[in-house]
C-alpha positions, 0 to 999 in steps of 0.5 A: 489758681484753684480758688477763684472765689473773690472776697472782701475784707475791711480795715477798721480805721482809725480805731476799732469801734464796736458799733462800726464792727457790728455794722460791718459784720452785717455786710457781705464781707469776710474779714476785718483788719487793723495794724498799729505801731509800738511807738506811733507818733500820734495817739493811735493803738498798738496792733495786738491791743486792737486785735484783742478788741476786734476779736471780742467785738466780732462774732462771724468774720475773720480778724487779722493784723495788717500788719504786725511788725514782727521784729519788734516782738519777742516771738515766744511771748507773741506766740502765746498771745496770738494762740490765746486770742485765736482760741477766744475767737473760735479760730478766726485769726489771721496774722499779717506780718511786716518788717516796718522800718519807717519809724527807726525810733521804735526799733531803737527803743526795743533794742532791735537794729533796723538792719536786722528786721528782715532776718529777725522776722524770718526767724520769728515766723519759724518760731511761731509755726513751731510753737503752734504745732505742739510739743516741746520746741528747741530753737537755736538761731541767730537771734533767739535761743531756747530748749524744750519750750512747749506752748499751752494755749488757753482752753475754754469751756462754754456754759454747757460744759462742752468740750474745751475750745482748743487752738488750731493745729499749726496756728492761724495763717501767716500772711506776708506783707511788703513790696520788696524782693525779700518780702516775696521770698518770705511769703514763698517760703514761710507764708500762708499768703501774700498781702502787698500794699500800695501796688498797681495791678501790673506790679501785683501781677509781677509779684505773683510770678515772683512769689510762685517762682521762689516757692517752686525753687523751695519745692513748695506747691502754693496751690496745694497748700491753700496759699492766699492771694490778697491785697491791702488796698486804700480806696474811696468809693462815693456816689460823688466821684469828685468827693472820692478823689478828694478823699484819697488826695487828702488821705494819701497825698501828703505822703505820696503827692510827689509821685509821678502823675497818675500814681495815686490813681494807680495804687488807690482807686477812687470814684463811684462804685462803677469806677472802682469796680473797673479798677478792682477787676484789673487786680482780680485779673492780676491774681487778687482773690481777697481784697482788704478795703482800707477807706482812704478817707477821714469821714464816713468810712463805713459808707465806703465799706458798704458800697464796696461790699454791696455794689463793687464786689458783685461786679467782679468776675474771676477769670477761669482757672488757668490750665496746667502749665499756664502762668497764673496772675496775668502776664506782665510786660514792661512796667509803667512809670507808676508801677516802676516808682513802686520799686522804691518804697519809703524807709524799707517798710516793705522788706 
């Protein structure tokens, strides 16, 4: 991989908070992220609302969705909303996309069949990129039809009357999330990056190989296009190792406690900064260059991000860039029991 610079981002959970974001922006991190369902079962926010708040409440860092459930949104409206926010942010947006499916009731409510979520997402990504590229766009696909639609993002002038701040040509990066083969194909063909979640280092290395193979088949050079290799990583970092492990067990154990022994440890690192750095180095060796650290904890989440940025990140070392013809991302042998279990995620949320 030509870019061997390792960076950290932070998930601003449970809700965007102005003071939390200000403190996070003072840390050596490069991005902040949030997701959100349309009809969550609890009183939590929707992703574009959260994105707007984070855009307004930050100044330096990239701001992204992790993830936006693309099939639930009308793509022309979505293109306009994102383009306007990107201008307001000064070109700091990154859009992580997924297909969802774990909450079928929200698909029913917006009139989208769950079984169509994958192809609808593909078509939505194509429309977003076309509209963000400028000029009139006509599209006649399986799900969406329109002629001569031209997107005009908001243009902003500052108090000095300087030239208007305009949208980025081509729009913000589209980062594909998921764990299944369809998501990997989508990333290779339509994405500017790959951002899986709940995968072990071994599993991540295999996804790198798969995404690259699909891109090669599509005639796409990922390295030349600046493709980003990311991961959304639940973890807890504490001075007290037992507290960190207890954090993860309470945060993820209800959903994943029935997995084989060691599963949570493989997909959600927990421990002291030294412990977690050793685990994250495995992900670096597998190909990750941008970690989105999502605190797997219900309390003191800024402490987790602080330790990650100040004490874990400096310990990570990127391997030398591979020579021409070498397989990047590390070799992957037979999957471990924990990694194999990842091939069956819940409710199609990773397609």
